[in-house]
Steps between C-alpha positions, in 0.01 A plus 500: 500500500754228409432278205481191702246656727281604197528152372383341829200738516399417142530125576275531806240696303499240227463214758185677650343552157566137414340372814199727456467381137501139600242558776274682256537231242422229755190692620371549146557128422315396824208724415455381139551130563149431649337696214679277246380194678138615508489604133626165381178312398644144471445307814293765663156345469506460878576878538196590279283252699627670823393845375164371380445342847596821669223680312244218543547464880563865574156562675429135606576407861623143552297285734541141592127446527459553121619236250626594157536276189722616215365386162671511160511822296356447159476687161209741516361403155475122558497468880714188478858398461592399145822287466515573127513870549868537428640841603756613755261533803294185439593373851444828669159401636640196673795695638269769635291244687812360670647842563187635656487203737844604619423868523171452686661254748790733569258783580317290758198381291377139562526340155349162420662248266204339325711282262619284795443119458373277780832311517850527370518386140814286446615387150823351362631847405377718781267565786241776536216634702353754260278375219236605239339161513149564636467147637815545711417844640413536866178672599505872444467700807273806523668800354410859585679686216648421156809658357504483128532714180506536121771549246469733206782404259671767291784496249748624760359328809189442694270712721426314826174588681494340843209496745384369836140378493271415794405135448149540619387842382721503186597860579846614385661630819837596348650527159837588340645533140856468381675458165739200469747540210543214253872457571446375860557144384672533164770755415700381206196398298145632487198304372153622451185402304305709262184380331575143604857501350821470695757780458854473635744787518861509633543721800772773506819399673 
């Protein structure tokens, strides 16, 4: 075979290998990208809330004749929110309440907003309809089920125990548990409390 023919054959083989290699590289990149997005904790509190809701509502059929109220998630040891409890997930209870309202509504459950005021509250800086002022709250309608839960804080995060409770019988009709890592809100810096003292450590970059 002439040398020019051998060269042409070799060039064609190399071109095929190159195209195959690029395709394989693109496929590998496309497969690993979603995994990288899921494993990144920062900004994924809504993802963890979604997974918690999946477990909580797995065996519950939505029905518009039943009304649900989502109540704040509180630390299991005190059963109340403590603004002085400084640690990375101190606002997790409030976020879970708001996130569960979204998740329940998206799944077809009729959720009631009990922090709704009688009228729009207008001030010089803003206007609002939600309030914690008892005197401004509208009458609370009858609720059939409560969605709530507790938080068990740990050094590396918090264990969230969610439940759906029958408002009249007090029976727990569904429950779910999920671990929320501490770096959901803070990544560069981690803060925790031990024996009433505040400890601050720099996160790895």
